[in-house]
N, C-alpha and C positions, 0 to 999 in steps of 0.2 A: 644884649650883652654890651658891656662897656670896656673900651681899651683906655688904659691910663698910662701915659708915657711921660717920663720925667728925665731930664738931663741935668747934670751938675758939672760945674767947673770948680775945682778945689784950690784952696790957698796952699802954696808950697811952704813947708816949714812949720806949720801950725802943729802944736803938740809934738814937735820933733819928727814929723812924718812928711814924706814927699806927697805930691799930688797923686801919684800912682798908688802909694800905700793907703791913702784915704779911700781911693776907688776900690782897692782890694778889700779894705775893711767893710765898706758899704756893701759890696757884693756878698761877702760872707754873712753879714748880719741881715740883709734883706732876704736872702735865700733861706735863712733859718726861720723866717716867719711863716713859711709854707707848713701847714699842719698845726701851727700855733694860732694863726688868725683864720678862723673858718671862712670868712668872706672871700678869701683869695681863690680864684678859679685857676689861674696860672700866673706864673711870675718868672721873669728872666732878667738877669742883670748882665750887662756887657761892660767891660773895661776897655777903653779906647786904646788902640795901638798907634794911632796917627798923632804925632806930636806937633802938628801945625798949630800956630797961635790961635786960630779961630775955632779949634776943636774943643769939645767938651770932654771931660775925663771919664764919665760913666753915664750909662743909660739904664733906665728901668722900663720894661715893657710888661704890663700886668693886665689881667682881665678879671672882670667882676660881672656878676649877673645883672647889676643895675647901678645907676648913680648912687642910690641909697646904700647899697652894700659897700660901694667904694668909700662912702662917707663913714660908715661904721669901721672899716679898716683903718681909716685915717685917725680915728680917735682911740683905737685899741692901744692899751698901755705898752705892749711890745713894739708897736710901730712908733709910738711917741718917743721911745728911747732912741731909736735909730734916727728919727727926724731931728731930735735935739742935737745929736752929734753932727748931723749934716749942716744944721744951721750954724754951728760953731766953726766948722772947717771949710764951708763953701764960700766961694767968691760970687757965684751966680747960680741960679736954678731956673729952669723953664719947664713948663708942663703943657700937655695937650690931653684932653679927655674927649672921646668920641664914641658914638654908638655904632655897632656893626651888626 
């Protein structure tokens, strides 16, 4: 099994939304992928409540059967729509993938 963890820091004011509004949008749209993208084994999105400058705004913790199934998820059209939004509104992104 593979864990895929991603964190984003969003730009404030892009498209008229705050960093928190971008994080809430991301949570809603990533969670909506469950049942749409068959490769997702589990998926959880957290919106940060710590407003410290070093904090990220949102985190994705997801599980896949393998690295290959995660790669299929990443190119699924529904995921690509969410990813395009994130690229537009994020200041930074970091990720870790590991086997469990």
